[in-house]
C-alpha positions as CSV (number, residue, x, y, z in Angstrom):
1,A,0.1,-0.2,0.0
2,Q,1.0,3.5,-0.6
3,A,2.6,5.3,2.3
4,A,0.2,8.5,3.3
5,P,2.5,11.7,2.7
6,T,4.2,13.8,4.8
7,V,2.3,16.9,5.4
8,V,4.3,19.9,4.9
9,K,3.0,23.5,6.9
10,I,3.3,26.7,5.9
11,A,2.6,30.0,7.3
12,L,2.1,33.0,5.8
13,T,0.8,37.0,6.7
14,Q,-1.3,37.4,3.8
15,L,-4.8,36.3,2.7
16,T,-5.3,34.5,-0.1
17,G,-5.5,36.1,-3.5
18,V,-4.7,39.3,-2.3
19,H,-0.7,39.7,-2.3
20,T,1.9,37.9,-4.7
21,T,2.6,35.6,-2.0
22,D,0.0,33.4,-3.7
23,L,3.3,32.3,-5.6
24,I,4.6,30.6,-2.7
25,R,1.5,29.0,-1.9
26,G,-0.1,28.3,-5.5
27,Q,4.0,27.4,-6.7
28,F,5.4,26.2,-4.3
29,K,2.9,23.5,-3.2
30,K,2.7,22.3,-6.9
31,A,6.3,22.1,-7.2
32,I,6.9,20.1,-4.2
33,E,4.6,17.8,-4.1
34,E,4.9,17.4,-8.2
35,K,8.8,16.8,-7.9
36,T,8.1,14.4,-4.9
37,N,5.7,12.3,-6.6
38,G,3.2,13.2,-3.7
39,R,5.4,11.9,-0.9
40,F,4.7,15.5,0.5
41,R,1.5,17.1,0.7
42,I,2.1,21.4,0.9
43,D,-1.1,22.6,3.8
44,V,-1.2,26.5,3.4
45,F,-2.2,28.3,7.0
46,D,-2.7,32.1,5.6
47,N,-3.6,35.4,7.9
48,Y,-1.8,34.3,11.1
49,S,-4.0,30.9,10.9
50,F,-1.4,28.7,12.5
51,G,-1.0,31.3,15.4
52,N,0.6,34.4,16.2
53,F,4.2,35.6,15.8
54,E,5.6,33.3,18.9
55,A,3.0,30.3,18.5
56,V,4.9,30.5,14.5
57,V,8.3,30.7,16.0
58,Q,7.8,28.0,18.5
59,G,6.1,26.3,15.9
60,L,9.3,25.8,13.8
61,Q,11.5,25.3,16.3
62,F,9.6,22.4,17.7
63,G,9.3,21.0,14.2
64,M,5.5,21.4,14.2
65,L,5.8,24.3,11.5
66,Q,7.6,23.4,8.5
67,F,8.0,26.7,7.1
68,A,6.9,30.6,7.5
69,Q,7.9,34.4,6.5
70,E,7.7,36.9,8.7
71,S,9.2,40.8,8.7
72,P,12.8,41.2,9.7
73,S,11.3,43.9,12.3
74,N,9.1,41.3,14.2
75,L,12.2,39.2,14.4
76,S,15.0,41.5,15.1
77,I,14.4,40.4,18.6
78,Y,16.1,37.6,18.0
79,D,19.0,39.7,16.2
80,P,19.0,43.4,16.5
81,K,20.8,43.4,13.1
82,L,17.9,42.3,11.1
83,M,16.8,45.9,12.0
84,I,18.8,47.1,9.4
85,F,15.9,46.2,7.0
86,D,14.3,49.4,8.4
87,L,16.4,52.0,8.1
88,P,14.9,54.4,5.2
89,Y,16.7,54.7,1.7
90,L,18.6,51.4,2.4
91,M,17.4,50.2,-0.5
92,P,16.0,53.1,-3.0
93,D,15.5,51.1,-5.8
94,Y,14.8,47.2,-7.2
95,D,18.8,47.2,-8.5
96,A,19.5,48.2,-4.7
97,V,16.8,45.8,-3.3
98,N,18.5,42.2,-5.6
99,I,22.0,43.6,-4.6
100,L,21.8,43.5,-0.9
101,L,19.1,40.6,-0.6
102,D,21.2,37.8,-2.7
103,G,24.4,39.2,-2.1
104,K,26.7,38.5,1.4
105,V,25.5,40.7,3.6
106,G,22.0,39.7,3.1
107,K,22.9,35.8,2.8
108,E,24.2,36.3,6.4
109,L,21.3,38.1,7.7
110,S,19.1,35.5,6.6
111,R,21.2,32.6,9.1
112,S,20.5,34.8,12.0
113,L,17.8,32.6,13.2
114,E,20.3,29.7,13.1
115,K,21.3,29.6,16.7
116,I,17.3,29.2,17.7
117,G,16.7,26.5,15.3
118,I,15.5,28.2,12.3
119,K,17.0,28.4,9.1
120,G,16.8,31.2,7.0
121,M,15.9,30.1,3.3
122,G,16.0,33.6,1.4
123,W,14.0,36.4,0.8
124,I,11.1,37.2,-0.7
125,A,9.5,40.4,-1.1
126,L,6.5,42.4,0.2
127,G,7.7,45.5,-2.2
128,T,8.1,49.6,-1.7
129,R,6.1,51.5,0.8
130,F,4.8,54.4,-0.4
131,Y,2.1,57.3,1.2
132,W,-1.4,56.8,1.2
133,M,-3.2,59.9,2.4
134,N,-6.5,61.5,2.9
135,K,-4.8,64.9,2.6
136,P,-1.9,65.1,0.0
137,F,1.6,66.8,0.1
138,H,4.6,67.2,-1.9
139,T,7.2,68.7,0.2
140,M,8.0,67.9,3.6
141,A,7.1,71.5,4.5
142,E,3.6,70.5,3.5
143,A,4.0,67.0,5.6
144,K,4.9,68.5,8.8
145,S,2.6,67.8,11.6
146,M,0.6,65.6,9.9
147,K,-0.5,62.3,11.8
148,I,0.7,58.9,10.2
149,R,0.0,55.5,11.6
150,A,3.3,54.3,12.5
151,T,3.7,50.3,13.6
152,A,5.6,49.7,17.0
153,S,9.4,49.9,15.5
154,K,11.8,51.9,17.0
155,V,13.1,53.2,13.9
156,H,9.7,54.1,12.2
157,I,8.6,56.1,14.4
158,S,12.0,57.8,14.5
159,M,11.7,58.0,10.7
160,T,8.4,59.6,11.2
161,K,9.6,62.6,13.7
162,A,12.5,63.2,11.2
163,F,9.9,63.9,8.2
164,G,8.5,66.7,10.5
165,M,5.6,64.3,11.1
166,N,3.6,63.4,13.8
167,P,3.8,59.1,14.3
168,T,0.6,57.9,15.5
169,P,0.8,54.1,16.9
170,M,-1.8,52.1,16.0
171,A,-2.5,48.5,14.5
172,W,-3.3,47.2,11.0
173,S,-6.7,46.0,11.7
174,E,-7.7,49.8,13.0
175,T,-5.9,51.9,10.1
176,F,-8.9,52.1,7.4
177,T,-11.4,53.6,9.4
178,A,-9.3,55.9,11.1
179,L,-8.3,57.3,7.4
180,Q,-11.8,57.4,7.1
181,Q,-12.5,59.4,10.4
182,G,-9.6,61.4,9.7
183,T,-7.8,60.1,12.8
184,V,-5.0,60.3,11.1
185,A,-3.9,61.9,7.6
186,G,-2.0,59.0,5.9
187,V,-0.2,55.7,6.3
188,D,2.8,54.1,5.1
189,V,2.6,50.6,3.6
190,D,3.3,48.5,0.4
191,I,0.7,49.1,-3.0
192,H,-0.2,45.1,-2.5
193,S,-1.2,45.4,0.9
194,A,-2.7,49.0,0.1
195,V,-4.7,47.9,-2.6
196,S,-5.8,44.3,-1.3
197,A,-7.4,47.1,1.8
198,N,-8.7,49.2,-0.4
199,L,-7.0,52.1,1.2
200,H,-7.4,54.4,-2.1
201,E,-11.0,54.3,-1.0
202,V,-10.6,56.6,2.2
203,A,-6.9,57.8,1.0
204,P,-6.9,58.6,-2.6
205,H,-3.5,60.1,-2.7
206,L,-0.7,58.1,-3.3
207,V,2.9,59.9,-2.7
208,L,5.7,57.9,-4.2
209,S,8.0,58.0,-1.2
210,G,9.4,54.8,-1.6
211,H,11.4,55.5,1.7
212,F,11.0,52.0,3.2
213,Y,11.3,48.1,1.5
214,T,10.0,45.7,3.2
215,P,11.2,42.0,2.6
216,H,10.3,39.1,4.6
217,L,12.6,36.2,5.3
218,F,10.9,32.5,4.5
219,M,12.1,30.7,7.4
220,A,12.4,26.8,7.4
221,S,12.5,24.4,10.6
222,A,16.2,23.3,11.3
223,K,14.4,20.2,12.5
224,F,12.6,19.4,9.6
225,M,15.3,20.0,6.9
226,D,17.9,18.3,9.0
227,S,15.2,15.1,8.7
228,L,15.5,15.4,5.5
229,S,17.5,13.2,3.0
230,P,20.1,15.2,0.8
231,E,17.9,14.6,-2.2
232,D,14.4,15.8,-0.9
233,R,16.7,18.7,0.7
234,K,18.1,19.8,-2.4
235,I,14.4,19.6,-3.9
236,F,12.9,22.3,-1.0
237,E,15.6,24.5,-1.4
238,E,16.2,24.6,-5.1
239,T,12.1,24.5,-5.3
240,F,12.4,27.9,-3.2
241,A,15.3,29.2,-4.8
242,E,13.2,29.1,-8.1
243,V,10.0,30.5,-6.7
244,Q,11.8,33.4,-4.7
245,K,13.1,34.6,-8.2
246,I,9.9,34.7,-10.2
247,Q,8.1,36.5,-6.5
248,R,10.1,38.9,-6.4
249,S,10.4,40.2,-9.5
250,A,6.2,39.7,-10.1
251,I,6.0,42.4,-7.0
252,H,8.4,44.6,-8.9
253,T,6.6,44.2,-11.9
254,G,3.1,44.6,-10.2
255,E,4.0,47.7,-8.0
256,Q,4.2,49.7,-11.2
257,K,0.9,48.1,-13.4
258,L,-1.0,48.6,-9.9
259,I,0.4,52.6,-10.1
260,E,-0.6,53.3,-13.8
261,K,-4.2,51.2,-12.5
262,L,-4.8,53.0,-9.6
263,R,-4.0,56.8,-11.7
264,A,-6.7,55.6,-14.3
265,Q,-9.0,54.6,-11.5
266,G,-8.2,58.5,-10.9
267,V,-6.3,58.1,-7.6
268,D,-4.1,61.3,-7.2
269,V,-0.3,59.6,-7.6
270,I,2.1,62.3,-6.3
271,E,5.5,61.9,-7.7
272,L,8.0,64.0,-5.6
273,S,10.3,66.1,-7.3
274,P,14.3,65.3,-7.1
275,E,14.4,68.5,-4.4
276,A,11.8,66.8,-2.6
277,R,13.1,63.1,-2.8
278,A,16.0,64.5,-1.9
279,E,15.0,65.8,1.2
280,F,13.1,63.3,2.8
281,M,16.3,60.7,1.9
282,N,18.5,63.1,3.4
283,A,16.1,63.3,6.6
284,G,15.9,59.6,6.3
285,K,19.5,58.5,6.7
286,A,20.1,61.4,9.1
287,I,18.6,58.7,11.4
288,W,20.8,55.4,10.6
289,K,23.2,56.7,13.2
290,D,20.9,56.4,16.2
291,F,20.6,52.8,15.9
292,D,24.1,52.0,15.9
293,K,23.7,50.0,18.8
294,Q,21.8,47.6,16.9
295,V,22.8,48.2,13.4
296,P,26.6,48.3,13.2
297,P,27.9,51.1,10.7
298,S,30.5,48.5,9.3
299,L,27.3,46.6,8.4
300,I,25.9,49.3,6.6
301,Q,29.0,50.2,5.0
302,Q,29.6,46.3,3.8
303,V,25.8,47.5,2.3
304,L,27.3,50.6,0.5
305,D,30.6,48.8,-0.5
306,G,28.2,46.0,-2.2
307,Y,26.3,48.7,-3.8
308,K,29.6,50.3,-5.1
309,A,30.9,46.8,-6.6
310,A,27.9,46.8,-9.0
311,G,28.4,50.1,-10.3
312,K,26.0,51.7,-7.9
313,N,26.3,54.9,-5.7
314,Y,23.3,56.0,-3.3
């Protein structure tokens, strides 16, 4: 009799059908099940349906969960150097994203959780964060004192203050109503998440600030990976590498398509002038030094050196 398949559980943070991480749900699942002739079955738990952040980490550690995705902001409690991804304008364009995430620094940081039994498979993309506003702005002067929904991240709050705005921490689940009621004037979030939440209905001004780029670490249970045969381990690693490349490219292409679609629907898409963008960028980079205990300047220099070696000067 054919043996029952080994169940592999994946915990993802987005809802099915509303984000390009569907490529993980779809292509990763299909490829693994086909390449192993059904010896493994992939079960996906989306929108934190496996449990909260702590449950996901413990699930990976004890092997009750095999794969998951999470933001480096949350994971930085285990390695503060992961806060480097919160630094504004560290990755100012898609070239910088690929150089950092696929280079030496990105690979080293993906291994940050090995000491707690979690293997980093690599980085997938949520994308570029822009400001979604119920009141427009074109310069830092116009944005001064505007209330902006902020996360609990110290870097996020510090950056918002550096931009002259008033950070207002609140849960993501409360943000749509807060924008609708005018409790806050805006929020910064990636475009796919914003569109899936219909933020443009209550925040019809999209400011292409591009101050953050948000990657997520795709993680594996070290206990699970160590239990695999060399052949099966290779299948999982190679399949993720294939899907990762497709997923990140889809996010980047999708961002540009969504911007044009929103523009056609009447959303006020605001492109900052070079002078205004430089003002935001300079203010953002000025806070890097405030977090040098968590993110060593030598690590940032490695990133900048990597850009330079690739012919990029940011």
